[in-house]
C-alpha positions in Angstrom: 96.8 107.2 97.5 96.2 108.5 94.1 98.8 108.8 91.6 99.3 108.9 88.0 100.0 105.6 86.1 103.7 106.4 85.8 104.0 106.2 89.4 101.9 103.4 90.4 104.6 100.9 90.7 107.0 103.3 92.5 104.2 104.2 95.0 103.3 100.4 95.7 107.1 99.9 96.5 107.4 102.9 98.6 104.0 102.0 100.7 105.5 98.6 101.2 108.8 99.9 102.5 106.7 101.9 105.2 104.7 99.1 106.1 101.6 99.2 104.1 102.0 96.7 101.3 98.3 96.7 100.7 97.4 100.5 100.5 94.9 101.1 97.9 96.0 103.1 95.0 93.8 104.9 92.7 95.7 105.9 89.4 94.8 107.6 86.5 96.7 108.4 83.1 99.8 110.8 82.9 100.3 113.8 82.5 97.5 115.8 84.5 99.4 118.9 85.1 98.3 121.0 82.0 94.8 119.5 82.0 92.0 121.7 82.4 89.1 121.2 85.4 86.8 119.9 82.8 89.2 117.2 81.6 90.3 116.3 85.2 86.7 116.0 86.6 86.0 112.8 84.5 89.2 111.4 85.8 88.4 112.0 89.4 85.0 110.4 88.9 86.6 107.2 87.5 88.8 107.1 90.7 86.0 107.8 93.2 85.2 104.3 94.0 88.8 103.1 94.5 89.2 106.0 97.0 86.0 105.2 98.5 87.1 101.5 98.8 90.4 102.3 100.2 88.9 104.5 103.0 85.9 101.8 103.9 86.8 98.3 103.3 88.2 96.1 106.1 92.0 95.5 105.7 91.2 91.6 105.2 88.9 92.2 102.2 91.7 94.8 100.7 94.4 92.4 101.1 92.2 89.7 99.5 91.3 91.8 96.4 95.1 92.7 96.0 96.2 89.1 95.9 98.1 90.0 92.5 99.8 93.0 94.0 102.9 90.6 95.4 104.7 90.8 92.0 104.8 94.7 92.4 106.0 94.6 96.0 108.5 92.0 95.4 109.6 91.4 91.9 111.3 88.7 90.6 115.1 88.9 90.1 115.3 92.0 92.3 117.7 91.7 95.4 116.6 93.2 98.2 118.7 94.8 101.2 118.1 94.5 104.7 119.0 97.9 105.2 116.5 100.6 103.9 118.3 102.9 101.2 
């Protein structure tokens, strides 16, 4: 998944609710809307290895690399409902 940094936690939580808690997320600084192609290219190049890893690494390796992501999926102090909203 590719997102701007503003939406990375939201993306992580949404992917978790859909059964993909360890989806690989490549992020770039927000905003990107007004950027020219010349400014977007370095950002895309900075994310390319993350995209490749997300498409090629075995699931066990991805999960092992993302052991610290659990706090984003289930933040402390946030009550969870058993019924999706």
